[in-house]
N, C-alpha and C positions, 0 to 999 in steps of 0.2 A: 856346319851349314846344313839347312834344311833341303829336303829334297825338291821342294817348290822353287828354290832358288837355283837349283842344278839344272833345272829343266829350260829349255829354250823358250823364250818370250818372243812371240811374233806379233807385230802389228800388221794387218793385213787388210785390204779393201774389202767391204763388207760386199756380199752378192745375195742375189735371190736364194741360192742354195744354202744360205746361213740362216735363213728366217725360222725355220723350226726349231733350232737350237736357240737363238735369240728370244723367239717367243717364250720358249720355257723359262728363261731367267726373267723376262719382263713381267710375266704373270705371277712369278714368286716374289719379286722384289716391291712391286707397286701394287697399291690398292685400286688404281685406275690406270692400267697400263696402256700402252700404244697398241695398235692393233696391226695385223700382217698389213693391211693396206697403209697405214702411216709409214711404216718402213720401206714398203715396195715404192710408195709415192716419193720418198726421200731419195732412194736410189734412182728412180726414173727422172727425178727433177734434177739431178746432178748435184746433190748435196755431197759434201765430204763426210762419208761414212766408213767407218773403220770397225775391225773386230781386234780383240787381243786373244791369241791363243798361248798357251803355256803347255808344251809338251803335246800339242795337237788339242787339246781341250779348250772349248770357248769359256773365257773368264770374264769378258767384258765387252762393251762397245760404246760407240758415240756417234752421234748425227751432228753434224756442223754445217749451218747454212753461211756461206760466204757472199757478202755484198760488197759494193764499191770500197767502202771504208772501214766496214766492221764485220765481224763474225758473230754469229749467234748460235750457241750451244744449245741445242735443242732436247738433247737425250744423251746421258753419259750413264751407264749403268754397269755394275759388277755384281757376278753371281754371288747369291747370299753366303754361300760357303766358302766362297774367297774374298769376302770383305774383310777389311783391317789387314791386308798382307801387302798392301801397297800398290794394288793394280789399280785403285781409282787414280792415284797419283801418276802412274805411268800413262794412262789414258787421258788424264787432263793435261800433261806435258806435250804428249803427242798432239792433241787437237790444238793447243796454243802454237806448237811449232808448224803444224800444217798451215794455220791461219797466218803466221808470221811469213812462211814461205811464198804464200800467195799474196803478199804485199798488204794486208790486212794490218790496220795500226791497233784496234782493240778489239777485245771479246767480249761479249755480252751473255748473260744467262740469267735463269730465273731459277729460285730455289725456294722450297717450303721452309718457313721459319721453324718448323717442327722437325725438319731433317738435319739435326744437330752434327752428325758425322760429316755429312756434305759441308755444311757452313764452315766446320772446322778445316776442312781440306781446302775450301776456296780461300779462306783467310791466310792459311799457309802459303798459298800461290800468290798472296798479294791483291786479291779482288777486294774492291771496295763497294760500299752499298751507294747505289745513287738514286734509288726510289722504291715504290711499293706498289704492286698491281693489286688492288682489292679485289677478293673474290675469285682470283684467278684459277685455282686449281679446285677440281672437285674433291670432295671430303666425305666421309662416311656420314658425317652430320652437316650437310650444306656445302660450303664452299670455304677454302683456306686461301689467305693472301699470299703472294709470291713477293719474296725481296729480290729485286733487280740489282745485279751486281756486275761490274766491270773490270777489266784490268788492261792497260796498255801492254802492247807485245814487243815494243822495239827492243827491250832488253833481255828477251828470252834467247837462250844459247841453245844450239841444236844437240 
């Protein structure tokens, strides 16, 4: 068993104290990262914002906007050196469970078509494509479309 699996994995509410660590990850994994203001506004705005720590180390986070009948996953990220180890799946499962426990029936998200790793994860979790937002994301050479994915939550187990 690897040392990573032996360490305690904690899902904790995000706080302003976490922002320096979050921004270090955000600026390494995205060409057009969220700003400190985006995260602090999400916290202040009452979004469901969570971090994942493993042995005290921040390995990922997500921002979930809850509405009456659906949740919108605005950001989900895993530290570059921790990608491919299952933390994205843990974060996504937690986001889905949080939304379900809040009485939300569906989870919606956008993803870049070029983000093959994320697309594979979302497919594994049963997300299906319902649309495309043209020119949604900034990209190094102009704009990139976003695939809009959704997933019903009623069958998710805690």
